N, C-alpha and C positions, 0 to 999 in steps of 0.2 A: 355724868358731868365730866367734861374734858379736863384733864389734869395737866396744866402747863407750868413748867419751871423756867425761869430766866436766871441764868448764872450771872452773878455780879461780883465785881472786884474793884479795888482802888484804881482811880483814874480812868474808869470806864467812860466812854462818850455818852453823855446824857441821852440824846435823842435815839441812840442805838438801842437802848432798852425801854425808854419811855414810849417810843412809837409803837412797838408791838404790845407793850403793856396796856396802853390806852385802847388800841384797836381790839385786842383779844378780850379785854374786860368790857368794852362797850357793848358787845353782843349780848351781855346779860340784861341790858336795858330793853332788848328786843325779844330775847328768849331767856327769861329769868332762870338763874341757877344752871346755866348750860356750860360755863367755863370757870375754872378756878385757876388763877395765875398767882404764883408765888415767886418771890425773889430769893434766890439761894446764894449763900455766901459761906465763907469759912467760919464766921462767928456771928453773933447778934450785935456786934459792935457797929456803930454808924460807919457807913461807907462814904468816902469822899470821892465824887466823880471829878472828871478832868476840869470842867468849867466852874467848879465850886459847890455844886449841889451836894448836900449831905442827906442821906436817907438811911432807913433801917431795913435790914433784910427780914424775911418772914421765916426762913428755915436755914439750918446749917447743912453743909454738904453731907455729913454722916447720918443725918436724920431723914434724908430723902432716899426712898428705896425703889420707887417706880414712878414713871411719868408717861403720859401719852406723847407730849411734845417737850423737847428741851430747846430753848433759844439761847444762843451764845453771842452776846454783843461784842463790839470791839472798842477801839480807842487806844490812846497811848498806854493805858494800863495793860494792854494785851502783851506788850514787850516783856513784862515780868510774868504775867499770868500764864503765858504759853510755855514757860519753862518751870512752872511751879508744880511739883509732884502732887500736891493736894488736889489741884484742879484736874490734872491729867488722870490721877487715880479715880477721881469721881466720874470723869467722862467715860473711862473704860468700864467702870462698874455699872453706870446707869444706862449706857448705850443700848445694851440688849433689851432693856425694858421698854424703850421708846418706840413708838410707831414712826415718829419723825424727829430728827435732830437738825436744827436750823441755825444758821449764823447770820449775823448782821455785820456788814462792813468787815473789819479786820478780825472779827471773832472767828473767821475761817481759819486763822492761824492756830488757834487752839485745837480745832479739828484736825488740821494737818499734822501738828505735833503728836496728837494721839493716834495718828495713822489711819484716820477715817476717810481721808480724801483720795487715797490711792485708787486709781482707775475710775475716778469720778470727773464729771464736767461741772465746774464750779465758777463762781465769781466772787469779787470782793470790791473794796473801794478802788476807784480808778488809779489812785496814786500808789496802790500796793499790788497791782496786777503782776508786775514783773517780779516782785519779791516772792509772791505765791508760786510763780512759775518755776522757782528754784527747787520746789519739792518734786521728787521723782514720781512719775506716773500720775500726775495731776494735770488735767486739761483745763486751763484757765481761759475764760471768755469774758471780754469786756462789753461795754455798751448794752447791757441788759440789767434789769432790776432784780429779777428773781430767777433762779435756775433750780429745778428739782431733778435729782438723779437718784432714784430709789428712795431710801429713807432719809437721804441727805438733801437739805434745801439750803442754798446759799443765796444771799442777797448783797447787792452793791452797797455803797456807802451811806451812812448816817440816816437820812430820811427814807432810805429804802426799807428800813425796818417797818415803816407804815405799810408799804406794799407787801412785805413778808407777812405781816399780820393779816391783811386782807386775803392774801393767797391761801393762808391757812384756814381762814373762815370759809372760803370757797371750797377747799379740799374737804373739810369736815362737815360743813353744812351744805351750802350751795351758792351759786353765783348771785342769786337774788339777795341772799343774806349779806354777802360781801358788799354788794352794791348799796344796800340799805345802810350799812354801817359807814361806808365811804361817803354817801350823801349826808348822813347825819353829822359827820365830822367835817363836812365841806371839803372833801378831798376827791380827786379824780384818780381812779385806778390806773396804774401805769405799768403793770407787769405783763 
């Protein structure tokens, strides 16, 4: 079973994490018990997202010791989260256990702050491309949905998290699986 964690924090952009959450869980309807997705937060307290959605995490940062894939969404909350030592310590600790670490939208800034984007080709939300270019040794590319560079996978803004999820399904299963999930959710692959 593929073990996926999605890092969540206050004022996260809803679709940034719901998109990959839906896609990665949907594969279980086709290949039962093939993926486990958990929402990881500082505590079990409800998390309020940017547009008002309130939800409960599945795991606390300190309780997660290994993942196959870590997904880091963005949104307005990243402005605080990217400077929060709890999240950065978690990223540094969990990174070596992951086969892939992925970001959606401005979640890339948490990876940049943790030092994982140095010498990588990456993307983010179109409105944040220039901000991400301020980090040294990071090559930022726009006009693309998903970029994979080694174990780091970054995706553009908001709905690109759906494409990220499909890209991960293709990576871990195959293109036919990704296409079947895309068709099932009535979405056209755009990466």
